[in-house]
TORKOL-4160 file (C-alpha; in steps of 0.2 Angstrom, whole numbers, padded with zeros to 4 digits, m for minus):
446
<pt num="1" X="m0013" Y="m0087" Z="0013"/>
<pt num="2" X="0002" Y="m0097" Z="0006"/>
<pt num="3" X="m0002" Y="m0114" Z="m0005"/>
<pt num="4" X="0009" Y="m0128" Z="0004"/>
<pt num="5" X="0012" Y="m0138" Z="m0013"/>
<pt num="6" X="0021" Y="m0131" Z="m0029"/>
<pt num="7" X="0010" Y="m0130" Z="m0044"/>
<pt num="8" X="0014" Y="m0147" Z="m0053"/>
<pt num="9" X="0026" Y="m0149" Z="m0067"/>
<pt num="10" X="0036" Y="m0157" Z="m0079"/>
<pt num="11" X="0056" Y="m0152" Z="m0077"/>
<pt num="12" X="0062" Y="m0162" Z="m0090"/>
<pt num="13" X="0081" Y="m0164" Z="m0088"/>
<pt num="14" X="0082" Y="m0157" Z="m0071"/>
<pt num="15" X="0097" Y="m0164" Z="m0059"/>
<pt num="16" X="0089" Y="m0175" Z="m0044"/>
<pt num="17" X="0083" Y="m0161" Z="m0030"/>
<pt num="18" X="0096" Y="m0173" Z="m0016"/>
<pt num="19" X="0110" Y="m0174" Z="m0030"/>
<pt num="20" X="0128" Y="m0162" Z="m0025"/>
<pt num="21" X="0123" Y="m0146" Z="m0032"/>
<pt num="22" X="0130" Y="m0126" Z="m0033"/>
<pt num="23" X="0121" Y="m0111" Z="m0040"/>
<pt num="24" X="0125" Y="m0094" Z="m0038"/>
<pt num="25" X="0117" Y="m0077" Z="m0037"/>
<pt num="26" X="0122" Y="m0060" Z="m0042"/>
<pt num="27" X="0109" Y="m0047" Z="m0033"/>
<pt num="28" X="0112" Y="m0028" Z="m0040"/>
<pt num="29" X="0100" Y="m0013" Z="m0030"/>
<pt num="30" X="0090" Y="m0001" Z="m0036"/>
<pt num="31" X="0086" Y="0002" Z="m0054"/>
<pt num="32" X="0079" Y="0018" Z="m0055"/>
<pt num="33" X="0075" Y="0028" Z="m0071"/>
<pt num="34" X="0077" Y="0047" Z="m0068"/>
<pt num="35" X="0073" Y="0058" Z="m0081"/>
<pt num="36" X="0093" Y="0060" Z="m0087"/>
<pt num="37" X="0096" Y="0040" Z="m0084"/>
<pt num="38" X="0080" Y="0040" Z="m0098"/>
<pt num="39" X="0086" Y="0056" Z="m0110"/>
<pt num="40" X="0104" Y="0044" Z="m0109"/>
<pt num="41" X="0095" Y="0030" Z="m0118"/>
<pt num="42" X="0087" Y="0041" Z="m0129"/>
<pt num="43" X="0102" Y="0045" Z="m0135"/>
<pt num="44" X="0112" Y="0029" Z="m0138"/>
<pt num="45" X="0099" Y="0019" Z="m0148"/>
<pt num="46" X="0101" Y="0009" Z="m0161"/>
<pt num="47" X="0088" Y="0006" Z="m0178"/>
<pt num="48" X="0089" Y="m0005" Z="m0191"/>
<pt num="49" X="0074" Y="m0001" Z="m0208"/>
<pt num="50" X="0057" Y="m0009" Z="m0205"/>
<pt num="51" X="0057" Y="m0025" Z="m0211"/>
<pt num="52" X="0040" Y="m0020" Z="m0218"/>
<pt num="53" X="0038" Y="m0006" Z="m0230"/>
<pt num="54" X="0026" Y="0007" Z="m0219"/>
<pt num="55" X="0033" Y="m0001" Z="m0203"/>
<pt num="56" X="0043" Y="0013" Z="m0190"/>
<pt num="57" X="0064" Y="0008" Z="m0189"/>
<pt num="58" X="0067" Y="m0008" Z="m0175"/>
<pt num="59" X="0077" Y="m0004" Z="m0161"/>
<pt num="60" X="0090" Y="m0015" Z="m0160"/>
<pt num="61" X="0096" Y="m0009" Z="m0143"/>
<pt num="62" X="0080" Y="m0009" Z="m0133"/>
<pt num="63" X="0078" Y="0012" Z="m0134"/>
<pt num="64" X="0095" Y="0014" Z="m0129"/>
<pt num="65" X="0095" Y="0004" Z="m0112"/>
<pt num="66" X="0107" Y="m0011" Z="m0119"/>
<pt num="67" X="0121" Y="0002" Z="m0120"/>
<pt num="68" X="0114" Y="0009" Z="m0100"/>
<pt num="69" X="0116" Y="m0005" Z="m0092"/>
<pt num="70" X="0130" Y="m0011" Z="m0104"/>
<pt num="71" X="0148" Y="m0012" Z="m0093"/>
<pt num="72" X="0139" Y="m0025" Z="m0082"/>
<pt num="73" X="0128" Y="m0034" Z="m0092"/>
<pt num="74" X="0146" Y="m0050" Z="m0090"/>
<pt num="75" X="0143" Y="m0051" Z="m0072"/>
<pt num="76" X="0123" Y="m0051" Z="m0074"/>
<pt num="77" X="0124" Y="m0068" Z="m0088"/>
<pt num="78" X="0139" Y="m0078" Z="m0081"/>
<pt num="79" X="0129" Y="m0078" Z="m0061"/>
<pt num="80" X="0114" Y="m0094" Z="m0065"/>
<pt num="81" X="0100" Y="m0077" Z="m0054"/>
<pt num="82" X="0102" Y="m0062" Z="m0056"/>
<pt num="83" X="0092" Y="m0050" Z="m0048"/>
<pt num="84" X="0089" Y="m0033" Z="m0047"/>
<pt num="85" X="0077" Y="m0017" Z="m0036"/>
<pt num="86" X="0066" Y="m0014" Z="m0052"/>
<pt num="87" X="0063" Y="0003" Z="m0041"/>
<pt num="88" X="0047" Y="0011" Z="m0053"/>
<pt num="89" X="0031" Y="0006" Z="m0061"/>
<pt num="90" X="0033" Y="m0001" Z="m0079"/>
<pt num="91" X="0023" Y="0010" Z="m0093"/>
<pt num="92" X="0020" Y="0016" Z="m0111"/>
<pt num="93" X="0007" Y="0026" Z="m0104"/>
<pt num="94" X="0013" Y="0042" Z="m0116"/>
<pt num="95" X="0002" Y="0053" Z="m0104"/>
<pt num="96" X="0010" Y="0045" Z="m0086"/>
<pt num="97" X="0015" Y="0061" Z="m0073"/>
<pt num="98" X="0033" Y="0058" Z="m0069"/>
<pt num="99" X="0041" Y="0072" Z="m0058"/>
<pt num="100" X="0057" Y="0070" Z="m0046"/>
<pt num="101" X="0049" Y="0058" Z="m0035"/>
<pt num="102" X="0035" Y="0051" Z="m0046"/>
<pt num="103" X="0042" Y="0038" Z="m0059"/>
<pt num="104" X="0041" Y="0028" Z="m0071"/>
<pt num="105" X="0049" Y="0021" Z="m0087"/>
<pt num="106" X="0044" Y="0012" Z="m0106"/>
<pt num="107" X="0046" Y="m0006" Z="m0111"/>
<pt num="108" X="0062" Y="m0006" Z="m0117"/>
<pt num="109" X="0070" Y="m0005" Z="m0100"/>
<pt num="110" X="0065" Y="m0022" Z="m0094"/>
<pt num="111" X="0068" Y="m0031" Z="m0110"/>
<pt num="112" X="0086" Y="m0025" Z="m0107"/>
<pt num="113" X="0084" Y="m0027" Z="m0091"/>
<pt num="114" X="0080" Y="m0046" Z="m0097"/>
<pt num="115" X="0093" Y="m0044" Z="m0111"/>
<pt num="116" X="0109" Y="m0039" Z="m0098"/>
<pt num="117" X="0103" Y="m0057" Z="m0093"/>
<pt num="118" X="0092" Y="m0054" Z="m0076"/>
<pt num="119" X="0082" Y="m0066" Z="m0070"/>
<pt num="120" X="0072" Y="m0057" Z="m0056"/>
<pt num="121" X="0065" Y="m0041" Z="m0050"/>
<pt num="122" X="0060" Y="m0035" Z="m0034"/>
<pt num="123" X="0043" Y="m0021" Z="m0035"/>
<pt num="124" X="0040" Y="m0023" Z="m0020"/>
<pt num="125" X="0043" Y="m0005" Z="m0015"/>
<pt num="126" X="0039" Y="0009" Z="m0011"/>
<pt num="127" X="0039" Y="0016" Z="m0029"/>
<pt num="128" X="0028" Y="0004" Z="m0033"/>
<pt num="129" X="0011" Y="0013" Z="m0033"/>
<pt num="130" X="0020" Y="0028" Z="m0042"/>
<pt num="131" X="0005" Y="0026" Z="m0058"/>
<pt num="132" X="m0006" Y="0021" Z="m0047"/>
<pt num="133" X="m0014" Y="0003" Z="m0046"/>
<pt num="134" X="m0018" Y="0003" Z="m0066"/>
<pt num="135" X="0001" Y="0005" Z="m0069"/>
<pt num="136" X="0005" Y="m0010" Z="m0056"/>
<pt num="137" X="m0005" Y="m0022" Z="m0064"/>
<pt num="138" X="0004" Y="m0015" Z="m0083"/>
<pt num="139" X="0020" Y="m0018" Z="m0074"/>
<pt num="140" X="0015" Y="m0035" Z="m0073"/>
<pt num="141" X="0013" Y="m0039" Z="m0091"/>
<pt num="142" X="0028" Y="m0032" Z="m0097"/>
<pt num="143" X="0041" Y="m0042" Z="m0087"/>
<pt num="144" X="0029" Y="m0059" Z="m0093"/>
<pt num="145" X="0030" Y="m0053" Z="m0108"/>
<pt num="146" X="0048" Y="m0052" Z="m0107"/>
<pt num="147" X="0049" Y="m0066" Z="m0096"/>
<pt num="148" X="0057" Y="m0057" Z="m0081"/>
<pt num="149" X="0051" Y="m0067" Z="m0063"/>
<pt num="150" X="0045" Y="m0055" Z="m0053"/>
<pt num="151" X="0040" Y="m0052" Z="m0033"/>
<pt num="152" X="0032" Y="m0042" Z="m0021"/>
<pt num="153" X="0016" Y="m0031" Z="m0030"/>
<pt num="154" X="0003" Y="m0044" Z="m0037"/>
<pt num="155" X="m0016" Y="m0044" Z="m0045"/>
<pt num="156" X="m0022" Y="m0044" Z="m0026"/>
<pt num="157" X="m0015" Y="m0049" Z="m0010"/>
<pt num="158" X="m0010" Y="m0066" Z="m0010"/>
<pt num="159" X="0000" Y="m0063" Z="m0029"/>
<pt num="160" X="0008" Y="m0049" Z="m0021"/>
<pt num="161" X="0013" Y="m0061" Z="m0005"/>
<pt num="162" X="0018" Y="m0078" Z="m0017"/>
<pt num="163" X="0034" Y="m0084" Z="m0017"/>
<pt num="164" X="0046" Y="m0086" Z="m0034"/>
<pt num="165" X="0052" Y="m0101" Z="m0034"/>
<pt num="166" X="0063" Y="m0108" Z="m0044"/>
<pt num="167" X="0074" Y="m0123" Z="m0049"/>
<pt num="168" X="0095" Y="m0120" Z="m0055"/>
<pt num="169" X="0105" Y="m0135" Z="m0055"/>
<pt num="170" X="0096" Y="m0148" Z="m0044"/>
<pt num="171" X="0092" Y="m0133" Z="m0030"/>
<pt num="172" X="0077" Y="m0126" Z="m0024"/>
<pt num="173" X="0079" Y="m0107" Z="m0023"/>
<pt num="174" X="0065" Y="m0094" Z="m0018"/>
<pt num="175" X="0060" Y="m0075" Z="m0016"/>
<pt num="176" X="0049" Y="m0067" Z="m0008"/>
<pt num="177" X="0048" Y="m0047" Z="m0005"/>
<pt num="178" X="0044" Y="m0034" Z="0001"/>
<pt num="179" X="0044" Y="m0016" Z="0009"/>
<pt num="180" X="0042" Y="m0006" Z="0024"/>
<pt num="181" X="0039" Y="0009" Z="0015"/>
<pt num="182" X="0025" Y="0014" Z="0005"/>
<pt num="183" X="0026" Y="0034" Z="0003"/>
<pt num="184" X="0010" Y="0036" Z="0011"/>
<pt num="185" X="0000" Y="0026" Z="0001"/>
<pt num="186" X="m0010" Y="0011" Z="0005"/>
<pt num="187" X="m0016" Y="m0004" Z="0001"/>
<pt num="188" X="m0033" Y="m0006" Z="m0006"/>
<pt num="189" X="m0047" Y="m0011" Z="0007"/>
<pt num="190" X="m0052" Y="m0027" Z="m0005"/>
<pt num="191" X="m0039" Y="m0039" Z="m0004"/>
<pt num="192" X="m0044" Y="m0048" Z="m0022"/>
<pt num="193" X="m0034" Y="m0027" Z="m0031"/>
<pt num="194" X="m0018" Y="m0027" Z="m0033"/>
<pt num="195" X="m0007" Y="m0026" Z="m0016"/>
<pt num="196" X="0013" Y="m0021" Z="m0011"/>
<pt num="197" X="0016" Y="m0035" Z="0000"/>
<pt num="198" X="0019" Y="m0022" Z="0012"/>
<pt num="199" X="0024" Y="m0019" Z="0032"/>
<pt num="200" X="0026" Y="m0004" Z="0037"/>
<pt num="201" X="0035" Y="0003" Z="0052"/>
<pt num="202" X="0025" Y="0005" Z="0067"/>
<pt num="203" X="0024" Y="0027" Z="0061"/>
<pt num="204" X="0013" Y="0019" Z="0045"/>
<pt num="205" X="0007" Y="0005" Z="0056"/>
<pt num="206" X="m0012" Y="0010" Z="0052"/>
<pt num="207" X="m0010" Y="0008" Z="0034"/>
<pt num="208" X="m0014" Y="m0007" Z="0027"/>
<pt num="209" X="m0001" Y="m0020" Z="0026"/>
<pt num="210" X="0004" Y="m0037" Z="0037"/>
<pt num="211" X="0013" Y="m0036" Z="0057"/>
<pt num="212" X="0032" Y="m0040" Z="0057"/>
<pt num="213" X="0025" Y="m0057" Z="0066"/>
<pt num="214" X="0016" Y="m0061" Z="0054"/>
<pt num="215" X="0028" Y="m0058" Z="0041"/>
<pt num="216" X="0042" Y="m0068" Z="0052"/>
<pt num="217" X="0029" Y="m0083" Z="0048"/>
<pt num="218" X="0027" Y="m0080" Z="0029"/>
<pt num="219" X="0045" Y="m0082" Z="0028"/>
<pt num="220" X="0044" Y="m0097" Z="0038"/>
<pt num="221" X="0032" Y="m0107" Z="0027"/>
<pt num="222" X="0042" Y="m0100" Z="0011"/>
<pt num="223" X="0057" Y="m0107" Z="0014"/>
<pt num="224" X="0047" Y="m0125" Z="0018"/>
<pt num="225" X="0044" Y="m0124" Z="0001"/>
<pt num="226" X="0063" Y="m0122" Z="m0004"/>
<pt num="227" X="0080" Y="m0126" Z="0000"/>
<pt num="228" X="0085" Y="m0106" Z="0000"/>
<pt num="229" X="0073" Y="m0093" Z="0003"/>
<pt num="230" X="0079" Y="m0074" Z="m0002"/>
<pt num="231" X="0071" Y="m0058" Z="0006"/>
<pt num="232" X="0075" Y="m0045" Z="m0003"/>
<pt num="233" X="0067" Y="m0034" Z="0005"/>
<pt num="234" X="0068" Y="m0009" Z="0006"/>
<pt num="235" X="0069" Y="m0003" Z="0023"/>
<pt num="236" X="0080" Y="0010" Z="0032"/>
<pt num="237" X="0082" Y="0027" Z="0030"/>
<pt num="238" X="0089" Y="0037" Z="0015"/>
<pt num="239" X="0103" Y="0039" Z="0016"/>
<pt num="240" X="0109" Y="0033" Z="0031"/>
<pt num="241" X="0125" Y="0022" Z="0033"/>
<pt num="242" X="0120" Y="0012" Z="0046"/>
<pt num="243" X="0104" Y="m0001" Z="0047"/>
<pt num="244" X="0094" Y="0005" Z="0063"/>
<pt num="245" X="0093" Y="m0007" Z="0076"/>
<pt num="246" X="0075" Y="m0012" Z="0072"/>
<pt num="247" X="0083" Y="m0019" Z="0054"/>
<pt num="248" X="0092" Y="m0026" Z="0063"/>
<pt num="249" X="0083" Y="m0040" Z="0075"/>
<pt num="250" X="0071" Y="m0037" Z="0058"/>
<pt num="251" X="0083" Y="m0044" Z="0044"/>
<pt num="252" X="0092" Y="m0059" Z="0058"/>
<pt num="253" X="0074" Y="m0064" Z="0063"/>
<pt num="254" X="0070" Y="m0070" Z="0046"/>
<pt num="255" X="0086" Y="m0082" Z="0046"/>
<pt num="256" X="0082" Y="m0088" Z="0061"/>
<pt num="257" X="0067" Y="m0093" Z="0053"/>
<pt num="258" X="0074" Y="m0100" Z="0039"/>
<pt num="259" X="0078" Y="m0087" Z="0024"/>
<pt num="260" X="0096" Y="m0090" Z="0019"/>
<pt num="261" X="0100" Y="m0073" Z="0015"/>
<pt num="262" X="0091" Y="m0056" Z="0014"/>
<pt num="263" X="0095" Y="m0041" Z="0005"/>
<pt num="264" X="0090" Y="m0026" Z="0006"/>
<pt num="265" X="0090" Y="m0007" Z="m0003"/>
<pt num="266" X="0080" Y="0008" Z="m0001"/>
<pt num="267" X="0094" Y="0018" Z="0007"/>
<pt num="268" X="0102" Y="0024" Z="m0011"/>
<pt num="269" X="0118" Y="0022" Z="m0001"/>
<pt num="270" X="0126" Y="0005" Z="0005"/>
<pt num="271" X="0126" Y="m0002" Z="0021"/>
<pt num="272" X="0136" Y="m0014" Z="0028"/>
<pt num="273" X="0135" Y="m0033" Z="0024"/>
<pt num="274" X="0132" Y="m0044" Z="0040"/>
<pt num="275" X="0136" Y="m0063" Z="0041"/>
<pt num="276" X="0124" Y="m0068" Z="0052"/>
<pt num="277" X="0125" Y="m0088" Z="0060"/>
<pt num="278" X="0108" Y="m0094" Z="0068"/>
<pt num="279" X="0108" Y="m0105" Z="0084"/>
<pt num="280" X="0106" Y="m0120" Z="0076"/>
<pt num="281" X="0121" Y="m0114" Z="0068"/>
<pt num="282" X="0116" Y="m0113" Z="0051"/>
<pt num="283" X="0123" Y="m0097" Z="0040"/>
<pt num="284" X="0117" Y="m0085" Z="0032"/>
<pt num="285" X="0118" Y="m0069" Z="0026"/>
<pt num="286" X="0114" Y="m0050" Z="0027"/>
<pt num="287" X="0114" Y="m0035" Z="0016"/>
<pt num="288" X="0106" Y="m0023" Z="0024"/>
<pt num="289" X="0110" Y="m0011" Z="0007"/>
<pt num="290" X="0114" Y="m0013" Z="m0009"/>
<pt num="291" X="0112" Y="0006" Z="m0013"/>
<pt num="292" X="0109" Y="0015" Z="m0030"/>
<pt num="293" X="0116" Y="0004" Z="m0046"/>
<pt num="294" X="0108" Y="0015" Z="m0058"/>
<pt num="295" X="0104" Y="0034" Z="m0057"/>
<pt num="296" X="0105" Y="0052" Z="m0055"/>
<pt num="297" X="0112" Y="0058" Z="m0040"/>
<pt num="298" X="0127" Y="0066" Z="m0033"/>
<pt num="299" X="0128" Y="0067" Z="m0054"/>
<pt num="300" X="0138" Y="0081" Z="m0047"/>
<pt num="301" X="0150" Y="0075" Z="m0038"/>
<pt num="302" X="0170" Y="0076" Z="m0042"/>
<pt num="303" X="0181" Y="0070" Z="m0028"/>
<pt num="304" X="0197" Y="0084" Z="m0022"/>
<pt num="305" X="0208" Y="0077" Z="m0008"/>
<pt num="306" X="0204" Y="0083" Z="0010"/>
<pt num="307" X="0188" Y="0088" Z="0008"/>
<pt num="308" X="0173" Y="0078" Z="0012"/>
<pt num="309" X="0166" Y="0064" Z="0000"/>
<pt num="310" X="0151" Y="0059" Z="0008"/>
<pt num="311" X="0141" Y="0068" Z="m0009"/>
<pt num="312" X="0149" Y="0053" Z="m0019"/>
<pt num="313" X="0139" Y="0040" Z="m0010"/>
<pt num="314" X="0126" Y="0037" Z="m0020"/>
<pt num="315" X="0134" Y="0033" Z="m0030"/>
<pt num="316" X="0144" Y="0020" Z="m0025"/>
<pt num="317" X="0139" Y="0003" Z="m0027"/>
<pt num="318" X="0140" Y="m0014" Z="m0031"/>
<pt num="319" X="0139" Y="m0029" Z="m0039"/>
<pt num="320" X="0133" Y="m0045" Z="m0025"/>
<pt num="321" X="0140" Y="m0063" Z="m0027"/>
<pt num="322" X="0135" Y="m0077" Z="m0017"/>
<pt num="323" X="0134" Y="m0096" Z="m0019"/>
<pt num="324" X="0125" Y="m0109" Z="m0010"/>
<pt num="325" X="0130" Y="m0128" Z="m0011"/>
<pt num="326" X="0125" Y="m0145" Z="m0009"/>
<pt num="327" X="0141" Y="m0156" Z="m0004"/>
<pt num="328" X="0134" Y="m0173" Z="m0005"/>
<pt num="329" X="0119" Y="m0182" Z="m0011"/>
<pt num="330" X="0106" Y="m0178" Z="0002"/>
<pt num="331" X="0115" Y="m0166" Z="0010"/>
<pt num="332" X="0108" Y="m0148" Z="0013"/>
<pt num="333" X="0109" Y="m0135" Z="0002"/>
<pt num="334" X="0123" Y="m0121" Z="0013"/>
<pt num="335" X="0129" Y="m0104" Z="0008"/>
<pt num="336" X="0147" Y="m0106" Z="0000"/>
<pt num="337" X="0155" Y="m0091" Z="m0007"/>
<pt num="338" X="0152" Y="m0071" Z="m0004"/>
<pt num="339" X="0159" Y="m0061" Z="m0012"/>
<pt num="340" X="0160" Y="m0039" Z="m0020"/>
<pt num="341" X="0162" Y="m0034" Z="m0035"/>
<pt num="342" X="0164" Y="m0015" Z="m0035"/>
<pt num="343" X="0155" Y="0000" Z="m0044"/>
<pt num="344" X="0154" Y="0016" Z="m0048"/>
<pt num="345" X="0138" Y="0026" Z="m0055"/>
<pt num="346" X="0149" Y="0034" Z="m0070"/>
<pt num="347" X="0140" Y="0053" Z="m0076"/>
<pt num="348" X="0147" Y="0065" Z="m0083"/>
<pt num="349" X="0135" Y="0080" Z="m0082"/>
<pt num="350" X="0146" Y="0090" Z="m0073"/>
<pt num="351" X="0163" Y="0084" Z="m0083"/>
<pt num="352" X="0159" Y="0081" Z="m0101"/>
<pt num="353" X="0159" Y="0095" Z="m0113"/>
<pt num="354" X="0149" Y="0105" Z="m0120"/>
<pt num="355" X="0142" Y="0096" Z="m0136"/>
<pt num="356" X="0148" Y="0077" Z="m0130"/>
<pt num="357" X="0131" Y="0066" Z="m0125"/>
<pt num="358" X="0124" Y="0064" Z="m0107"/>
<pt num="359" X="0133" Y="0046" Z="m0101"/>
<pt num="360" X="0126" Y="0036" Z="m0084"/>
<pt num="361" X="0131" Y="0020" Z="m0083"/>
<pt num="362" X="0136" Y="0005" Z="m0065"/>
<pt num="363" X="0155" Y="0003" Z="m0071"/>
<pt num="364" X="0165" Y="m0011" Z="m0063"/>
<pt num="365" X="0177" Y="m0002" Z="m0055"/>
<pt num="366" X="0193" Y="m0013" Z="m0054"/>
<pt num="367" X="0191" Y="m0015" Z="m0074"/>
<pt num="368" X="0193" Y="0006" Z="m0075"/>
<pt num="369" X="0210" Y="0008" Z="m0063"/>
<pt num="370" X="0214" Y="m0008" Z="m0075"/>
<pt num="371" X="0209" Y="0001" Z="m0090"/>
<pt num="372" X="0215" Y="0019" Z="m0084"/>
<pt num="373" X="0231" Y="0011" Z="m0078"/>
<pt num="374" X="0235" Y="0006" Z="m0095"/>
<pt num="375" X="0233" Y="0020" Z="m0102"/>
<pt num="376" X="0245" Y="0030" Z="m0093"/>
<pt num="377" X="0260" Y="0016" Z="m0098"/>
<pt num="378" X="0255" Y="0020" Z="m0116"/>
<pt num="379" X="0257" Y="0038" Z="m0114"/>
<pt num="380" X="0273" Y="0035" Z="m0105"/>
<pt num="381" X="0277" Y="0027" Z="m0119"/>
<pt num="382" X="0275" Y="0040" Z="m0135"/>
<pt num="383" X="0290" Y="0052" Z="m0136"/>
<pt num="384" X="0290" Y="0070" Z="m0130"/>
<pt num="385" X="0276" Y="0081" Z="m0135"/>
<pt num="386" X="0286" Y="0092" Z="m0150"/>
<pt num="387" X="0276" Y="0107" Z="m0149"/>
<pt num="388" X="0268" Y="0119" Z="m0137"/>
<pt num="389" X="0248" Y="0114" Z="m0140"/>
<pt num="390" X="0254" Y="0095" Z="m0140"/>
<pt num="391" X="0262" Y="0098" Z="m0124"/>
<pt num="392" X="0247" Y="0105" Z="m0115"/>
<pt num="393" X="0236" Y="0093" Z="m0123"/>
<pt num="394" X="0247" Y="0080" Z="m0115"/>
<pt num="395" X="0248" Y="0085" Z="m0099"/>
<pt num="396" X="0226" Y="0089" Z="m0097"/>
<pt num="397" X="0224" Y="0070" Z="m0103"/>
<pt num="398" X="0234" Y="0064" Z="m0092"/>
<pt num="399" X="0227" Y="0078" Z="m0074"/>
<pt num="400" X="0209" Y="0069" Z="m0082"/>
<pt num="401" X="0220" Y="0049" Z="m0080"/>
<pt num="402" X="0223" Y="0052" Z="m0064"/>
<pt num="403" X="0209" Y="0060" Z="m0055"/>
<pt num="404" X="0200" Y="0047" Z="m0061"/>
<pt num="405" X="0211" Y="0035" Z="m0054"/>
<pt num="406" X="0210" Y="0044" Z="m0037"/>
<pt num="407" X="0193" Y="0046" Z="m0040"/>
<pt num="408" X="0189" Y="0026" Z="m0043"/>
<pt num="409" X="0201" Y="0020" Z="m0030"/>
<pt num="410" X="0193" Y="0032" Z="m0018"/>
<pt num="411" X="0177" Y="0022" Z="m0017"/>
<pt num="412" X="0183" Y="0007" Z="m0022"/>
<pt num="413" X="0193" Y="0008" Z="m0002"/>
<pt num="414" X="0173" Y="0018" Z="0004"/>
<pt num="415" X="0166" Y="0000" Z="m0004"/>
<pt num="416" X="0176" Y="m0013" Z="0005"/>
<pt num="417" X="0173" Y="m0007" Z="0021"/>
<pt num="418" X="0154" Y="m0013" Z="0020"/>
<pt num="419" X="0163" Y="m0031" Z="0019"/>
<pt num="420" X="0167" Y="m0040" Z="0036"/>
<pt num="421" X="0180" Y="m0049" Z="0041"/>
<pt num="422" X="0184" Y="m0066" Z="0028"/>
<pt num="423" X="0173" Y="m0057" Z="0013"/>
<pt num="424" X="0180" Y="m0057" Z="m0004"/>
<pt num="425" X="0184" Y="m0044" Z="m0017"/>
<pt num="426" X="0177" Y="m0057" Z="m0036"/>
<pt num="427" X="0189" Y="m0053" Z="m0047"/>
<pt num="428" X="0180" Y="m0044" Z="m0061"/>
<pt num="429" X="0190" Y="m0057" Z="m0073"/>
<pt num="430" X="0174" Y="m0068" Z="m0075"/>
<pt num="431" X="0170" Y="m0089" Z="m0073"/>
<pt num="432" X="0165" Y="m0095" Z="m0090"/>
<pt num="433" X="0146" Y="m0105" Z="m0085"/>
<pt num="434" X="0136" Y="m0116" Z="m0096"/>
<pt num="435" X="0118" Y="m0111" Z="m0098"/>
<pt num="436" X="0109" Y="m0127" Z="m0095"/>
<pt num="437" X="0094" Y="m0137" Z="m0100"/>
<pt num="438" X="0095" Y="m0143" Z="m0080"/>
<pt num="439" X="0092" Y="m0126" Z="m0076"/>
<pt num="440" X="0074" Y="m0125" Z="m0074"/>
<pt num="441" X="0061" Y="m0112" Z="m0067"/>
<pt num="442" X="0045" Y="m0115" Z="m0058"/>
<pt num="443" X="0034" Y="m0102" Z="m0053"/>
<pt num="444" X="0024" Y="m0108" Z="m0038"/>
<pt num="445" X="0003" Y="m0108" Z="m0040"/>
<pt num="446" X="m0006" Y="m0092" Z="m0033"/>
């Protein structure tokens, strides 16, 4: 049940809600701490001497997780609010059982997400219960300690469905999250126990969750409490390149009910973006799946001309930049710019040398293309190698660069096919944004 009024709190220096305003959000896909991703963090961990005698060394890069998110950190930080799907419990339990489809991440990972600029995570997904109810509660404690807002799970059924409301630059943003998959689990019978916001598909209707009709009403009520409501949903069929007709129907119904955007995940591949206009003329956005943002899937993929490139789809990603604007005092907040930054999950499982450390990172494709092109240009200005060995090394380097360049250009082309007409590709040259005391975040009352 929703509480109709927000928790009252002083908003010192806050911009008047009716004044002209503009707010920009960046959305990323699924963050999945596969075992190899955790090894990459461990191999890049850096420490400093302990501050006090007898204490262990201090991590200076969140146990190496800063490295994992490094290439996209500046994009996340330039947003007013950056959002990702946290596809894992977060516990520091050394006895936690993990395997291929049973996840857990250390608390240092969420600290790195916060340091990278993420402000809010969705925890409503099919892996929420991988470490049982105790793991769900510990996850929320770590997020709260880190200062990361979270939505989609809670210490009770009511808390799991409670939207997060933030006032940012004079715009009241709301976030609601739910999943349509729960890996065979059901919520507890007792609504006072830890819950996941769950809207099961018809095949799992016997599991404890809410019906689509109830979901639509919850969205309607949440939208009435803010200027813009963003619904984060975990749905769809894994590895399917297109949303189902049912998901399309639900996504559009949520926009009709008042959501400004529906941002999806779970298929592990990109699905199309959709511009949807309600009968009243209000514009909304549906991103059916943003794919993976950090994961170890398709690690052995290599681009080969003339062969299918579908295997690489789980490494295609994007950062979706969306802005909403109030153009005049007293006016409605409207969807404004929508643009994407094509992202590729770099993974050297196939190409690394015998003693080279594993590396998994999301990288901005346009930056990579520019860097490779510049490197090729530098090679062109070098004198012709004199020795046979140097010639062979130069030839090999050129071949590697040519392969990387062809891969990035192909993946970029495939990513941009997800954009409907009129959507833009964002420049990797980022706008400078000034942190302001006018940006105030308020969590609504449970």
